[in-house]
Z-matrix of the N, CA and C atoms (Angstrom, degrees):
N
C 1 1.434
C 2 1.529 1 111.17
N 3 1.320 2 116.63 1 -41.07
C 4 1.442 3 118.99 2 -178.47
C 5 1.514 4 110.62 3 -70.35
N 6 1.328 5 117.60 4 -30.24
C 7 1.455 6 118.34 5 178.26
C 8 1.530 7 110.55 6 -70.25
N 9 1.327 8 118.92 7 -32.32
C 10 1.465 9 122.00 8 175.35
C 11 1.532 10 109.67 9 -66.68
N 12 1.317 11 116.37 10 -41.85
C 13 1.463 12 120.39 11 178.34
C 14 1.523 13 109.97 12 -65.79
N 15 1.341 14 116.28 13 -40.87
C 16 1.467 15 119.72 14 178.19
C 17 1.530 16 110.86 15 -63.68
N 18 1.326 17 117.33 16 -39.09
C 19 1.459 18 121.08 17 179.09
C 20 1.532 19 110.10 18 -65.04
N 21 1.336 20 116.40 19 -45.05
C 22 1.470 21 120.09 20 178.80
C 23 1.525 22 109.91 21 -62.43
N 24 1.319 23 117.11 22 -44.76
C 25 1.474 24 119.88 23 179.06
C 26 1.531 25 111.46 24 -65.01
N 27 1.332 26 116.29 25 -38.01
C 28 1.462 27 119.56 26 177.86
C 29 1.528 28 110.68 27 -64.20
N 30 1.358 29 116.62 28 -45.51
C 31 1.474 30 119.95 29 177.63
C 32 1.528 31 111.10 30 -62.10
N 33 1.318 32 116.43 31 -39.30
C 34 1.468 33 119.73 32 177.50
C 35 1.529 34 109.97 33 -63.98
N 36 1.337 35 117.23 34 -40.64
C 37 1.460 36 121.36 35 178.50
C 38 1.526 37 111.12 36 -64.86
N 39 1.345 38 116.87 37 -43.78
C 40 1.465 39 120.30 38 178.66
C 41 1.526 40 110.18 39 -63.51
N 42 1.329 41 116.81 40 -46.11
C 43 1.471 42 120.79 41 179.44
C 44 1.525 43 110.41 42 -60.90
N 45 1.314 44 116.63 43 -44.40
C 46 1.471 45 120.37 44 179.00
C 47 1.524 46 110.40 45 -63.46
N 48 1.329 47 117.02 46 -41.83
C 49 1.469 48 120.61 47 179.09
C 50 1.519 49 111.04 48 -62.39
N 51 1.331 50 116.01 49 -42.80
C 52 1.473 51 119.93 50 178.05
C 53 1.525 52 110.15 51 -63.26
N 54 1.320 53 117.19 52 -43.88
C 55 1.472 54 120.63 53 -179.87
C 56 1.531 55 110.78 54 -64.35
N 57 1.322 56 116.62 55 -38.93
C 58 1.468 57 120.18 56 178.38
C 59 1.525 58 109.78 57 -65.50
N 60 1.347 59 117.15 58 -40.59
C 61 1.467 60 120.16 59 179.03
C 62 1.520 61 110.97 60 -64.35
N 63 1.348 62 116.24 61 -43.20
C 64 1.474 63 120.42 62 177.96
C 65 1.529 64 109.87 63 -62.92
N 66 1.339 65 116.66 64 -44.73
C 67 1.465 66 121.06 65 179.73
C 68 1.525 67 110.55 66 -62.87
N 69 1.344 68 117.31 67 -39.54
C 70 1.455 69 121.42 68 178.89
C 71 1.529 70 110.59 69 -61.86
N 72 1.333 71 117.23 70 -44.00
C 73 1.470 72 120.90 71 178.50
C 74 1.524 73 110.69 72 -62.67
N 75 1.330 74 116.69 73 -42.32
C 76 1.470 75 119.93 74 179.35
C 77 1.529 76 110.89 75 -64.87
N 78 1.312 77 117.00 76 -39.47
C 79 1.466 78 120.30 77 178.33
C 80 1.526 79 111.62 78 -65.82
N 81 1.330 80 116.86 79 -39.23
C 82 1.473 81 119.71 80 176.83
C 83 1.527 82 110.36 81 -63.49
N 84 1.344 83 116.11 82 -42.36
C 85 1.461 84 120.56 83 178.70
C 86 1.531 85 110.19 84 -63.84
N 87 1.313 86 116.68 85 -42.94
C 88 1.459 87 121.45 86 177.54
C 89 1.529 88 110.76 87 -62.62
N 90 1.316 89 116.78 88 -38.44
C 91 1.460 90 121.29 89 178.21
C 92 1.532 91 111.00 90 -63.73
N 93 1.337 92 116.80 91 -40.63
C 94 1.476 93 120.22 92 176.66
C 95 1.529 94 110.61 93 -63.92
N 96 1.341 95 116.32 94 -43.13
C 97 1.464 96 119.63 95 177.90
C 98 1.522 97 110.43 96 -61.71
N 99 1.320 98 116.12 97 -41.39
C 100 1.460 99 119.71 98 179.22
C 101 1.526 100 110.67 99 -60.94
N 102 1.319 101 117.19 100 -43.08
C 103 1.463 102 120.81 101 179.21
C 104 1.532 103 110.68 102 -63.22
N 105 1.337 104 116.50 103 -41.01
C 106 1.467 105 120.24 104 178.14
C 107 1.526 106 110.72 105 -64.79
N 108 1.328 107 116.76 106 -43.89
C 109 1.463 108 120.14 107 178.40
C 110 1.523 109 111.17 108 -63.43
N 111 1.324 110 116.29 109 -38.72
C 112 1.462 111 119.81 110 178.41
C 113 1.532 112 110.38 111 -62.23
N 114 1.328 113 117.38 112 -42.88
C 115 1.467 114 121.02 113 177.32
C 116 1.517 115 110.75 114 -62.48
N 117 1.326 116 116.54 115 -42.98
C 118 1.473 117 120.59 116 179.66
C 119 1.522 118 110.21 117 -62.63
N 120 1.332 119 116.91 118 -45.26
C 121 1.466 120 119.63 119 179.73
C 122 1.520 121 111.13 120 -64.94
N 123 1.324 122 117.45 121 -38.78
C 124 1.470 123 120.12 122 177.13
C 125 1.528 124 111.04 123 -62.65
N 126 1.337 125 115.85 124 -44.74
C 127 1.467 126 119.42 125 178.73
C 128 1.527 127 111.20 126 -65.12
N 129 1.328 128 116.59 127 -38.55
C 130 1.464 129 120.58 128 178.46
C 131 1.528 130 110.35 129 -63.99
N 132 1.324 131 115.95 130 -43.10
C 133 1.465 132 119.64 131 177.82
C 134 1.522 133 111.49 132 -61.35
N 135 1.322 134 116.53 133 -43.47
C 136 1.472 135 120.17 134 178.61
C 137 1.526 136 110.62 135 -64.12
N 138 1.321 137 116.90 136 -40.25
C 139 1.465 138 120.38 137 179.10
C 140 1.531 139 110.90 138 -64.74
N 141 1.325 140 116.95 139 -38.82
C 142 1.464 141 119.89 140 178.11
C 143 1.525 142 111.69 141 -66.77
N 144 1.321 143 117.26 142 -38.78
C 145 1.469 144 120.26 143 176.75
C 146 1.524 145 109.99 144 -64.16
N 147 1.337 146 116.43 145 -42.58
C 148 1.463 147 120.68 146 178.24
C 149 1.523 148 110.50 147 -62.51
N 150 1.327 149 116.81 148 -43.11
C 151 1.469 150 120.34 149 178.66
C 152 1.526 151 110.89 150 -63.71
N 153 1.324 152 116.73 151 -40.71
C 154 1.462 153 120.45 152 178.51
C 155 1.527 154 110.64 153 -62.31
N 156 1.322 155 116.36 154 -43.76
C 157 1.471 156 120.16 155 177.79
C 158 1.519 157 111.42 156 -63.68
N 159 1.336 158 116.34 157 -39.47
C 160 1.468 159 119.86 158 179.48
C 161 1.525 160 110.72 159 -63.81
N 162 1.328 161 116.37 160 -41.37
C 163 1.470 162 119.54 161 178.95
C 164 1.518 163 110.20 162 -64.98
N 165 1.328 164 116.88 163 -42.60
C 166 1.466 165 120.14 164 178.92
C 167 1.521 166 110.55 165 -63.03
N 168 1.339 167 116.70 166 -44.74
C 169 1.468 168 120.32 167 178.61
C 170 1.519 169 111.09 168 -64.57
N 171 1.324 170 116.28 169 -37.83
C 172 1.458 171 120.11 170 179.54
C 173 1.521 172 110.09 171 -61.45
N 174 1.324 173 116.45 172 -41.75
C 175 1.463 174 119.94 173 178.49
C 176 1.515 175 111.41 174 -63.69
N 177 1.314 176 117.02 175 -44.94
C 178 1.464 177 121.33 176 179.85
C 179 1.526 178 110.68 177 -65.45
N 180 1.338 179 115.91 178 -47.33
C 181 1.464 180 119.73 179 179.91
C 182 1.526 181 111.03 180 -65.57
N 183 1.320 182 116.41 181 -34.07
C 184 1.463 183 120.15 182 177.73
C 185 1.525 184 111.26 183 -63.12
N 186 1.333 185 116.04 184 -42.57
C 187 1.466 186 120.16 185 178.14
C 188 1.526 187 110.53 186 -63.27
N 189 1.336 188 115.59 187 -44.21
C 190 1.467 189 119.72 188 179.22
C 191 1.523 190 110.45 189 -62.44
N 192 1.315 191 116.38 190 -41.17
C 193 1.463 192 120.76 191 179.58
C 194 1.528 193 110.43 192 -63.68
N 195 1.333 194 116.60 193 -41.54
C 196 1.465 195 119.59 194 178.74
C 197 1.523 196 111.57 195 -63.70
N 198 1.331 197 116.98 196 -39.96
C 199 1.464 198 120.09 197 178.26
C 200 1.527 199 110.08 198 -63.49
N 201 1.349 200 116.02 199 -46.71
C 202 1.467 201 119.48 200 179.13
C 203 1.518 202 111.29 201 -63.36
N 204 1.325 203 116.12 202 -40.50
C 205 1.468 204 119.81 203 178.41
C 206 1.523 205 110.86 204 -63.03
N 207 1.328 206 117.29 205 -40.55
C 208 1.464 207 121.19 206 176.91
C 209 1.522 208 111.13 207 -61.01
N 210 1.330 209 115.90 208 -41.53
C 211 1.467 210 119.77 209 178.34
C 212 1.525 211 110.89 210 -63.93
N 213 1.323 212 116.43 211 -43.44
C 214 1.476 213 120.30 212 179.76
C 215 1.526 214 111.05 213 -64.27
N 216 1.326 215 116.86 214 -37.95
C 217 1.469 216 119.96 215 178.54
C 218 1.524 217 109.80 216 -64.63
N 219 1.331 218 116.31 217 -42.54
C 220 1.467 219 119.41 218 178.14
C 221 1.528 220 110.75 219 -62.81
N 222 1.326 221 117.12 220 -41.06
C 223 1.471 222 120.68 221 177.09
C 224 1.522 223 110.63 222 -62.58
N 225 1.331 224 116.47 223 -43.49
C 226 1.465 225 120.38 224 -179.90
C 227 1.527 226 110.71 225 -64.38
N 228 1.325 227 117.53 226 -38.80
C 229 1.466 228 120.26 227 177.65
C 230 1.523 229 110.82 228 -65.36
N 231 1.322 230 117.01 229 -40.01
C 232 1.467 231 120.15 230 178.67
C 233 1.529 232 110.10 231 -65.20
N 234 1.334 233 117.28 232 -41.96
C 235 1.466 234 121.07 233 178.88
C 236 1.526 235 109.90 234 -65.83
N 237 1.333 236 116.92 235 -40.68
C 238 1.470 237 119.96 236 179.06
C 239 1.531 238 110.36 237 -64.03
N 240 1.321 239 117.24 238 -40.82
C 241 1.470 240 120.80 239 177.76
C 242 1.525 241 110.32 240 -63.52
N 243 1.329 242 116.31 241 -43.57
C 244 1.467 243 120.43 242 178.40
C 245 1.525 244 110.52 243 -63.38
N 246 1.335 245 116.89 244 -41.57
C 247 1.461 246 121.08 245 178.91
C 248 1.530 247 110.96 246 -63.33
N 249 1.317 248 117.02 247 -41.46
C 250 1.472 249 120.20 248 176.97
C 251 1.528 250 110.65 249 -62.27
N 252 1.326 251 116.05 250 -41.91
C 253 1.463 252 120.45 251 178.89
C 254 1.532 253 110.82 252 -62.64
N 255 1.345 254 116.13 253 -45.57
C 256 1.469 255 119.69 254 179.48
C 257 1.523 256 111.24 255 -65.08
N 258 1.335 257 116.67 256 -39.45
C 259 1.469 258 120.72 257 178.31
C 260 1.527 259 110.23 258 -62.99
N 261 1.318 260 116.39 259 -42.12
C 262 1.471 261 120.73 260 178.80
C 263 1.528 262 110.42 261 -63.78
N 264 1.332 263 117.10 262 -42.91
C 265 1.468 264 120.36 263 177.71
C 266 1.525 265 111.00 264 -63.35
N 267 1.336 266 116.96 265 -41.39
C 268 1.463 267 120.23 266 179.70
C 269 1.522 268 110.02 267 -62.89
N 270 1.333 269 117.16 268 -41.54
C 271 1.474 270 119.78 269 178.56
C 272 1.524 271 111.32 270 -63.73
N 273 1.332 272 115.86 271 -39.09
C 274 1.462 273 119.22 272 178.80
C 275 1.524 274 110.39 273 -65.27
N 276 1.324 275 117.32 274 -40.56
C 277 1.463 276 120.33 275 179.04
C 278 1.526 277 110.79 276 -66.21
N 279 1.330 278 116.45 277 -41.87
C 280 1.468 279 119.47 278 178.83
C 281 1.520 280 109.55 279 -64.33
N 282 1.318 281 115.14 280 -40.83
C 283 1.477 282 118.67 281 -179.88
C 284 1.516 283 110.80 282 -67.26
N 285 1.324 284 117.24 283 -39.42
C 286 1.473 285 118.90 284 -179.10
C 287 1.534 286 109.86 285 -69.64
N 288 1.322 287 118.77 286 -30.96
C 289 1.455 288 121.32 287 178.16
C 290 1.535 289 110.34 288 -73.52
N 291 1.293 290 115.84 289 -34.20
C 292 1.459 291 117.24 290 -179.39
C 293 1.522 292 111.02 291 -74.72
N 294 1.348 293 118.07 292 -19.75
C 295 1.448 294 121.37 293 177.40
C 296 1.519 295 111.25 294 -80.47
N 297 1.351 296 118.36 295 -18.76
C 298 1.451 297 121.75 296 178.78
C 299 1.541 298 108.13 297 -79.28
N 300 1.325 299 115.92 298 127.28
C 301 1.475 300 117.20 299 177.96
C 302 1.532 301 110.37 300 -71.94
N 303 1.320 302 113.88 301 139.39
C 304 1.461 303 120.06 302 179.18
C 305 1.513 304 109.20 303 -86.44
N 306 1.342 305 116.91 304 140.49
C 307 1.451 306 120.88 305 -179.36
C 308 1.492 307 112.84 306 -86.55
């Protein structure tokens, strides 16, 4: 009778040992997945911070670009006005020379 009980207990011990070994392997695999997911989440967080900074910089640089563009447009308008004035003066001079009779 005791040998039957010992056999049952031995089989239970072997089965439990096998289940513990299988569970240990699954836990190690889960631990590796967790580490990989943690790395992915860390990289994702860093990428989001970088994207946020890029958007903020884009807004600031965009404003600066608009200010510079406005200044350049004003300069171009002033040059165009000056060019129109010079062109008008040149036409007046050409017209006044053509009104003078040549000897």
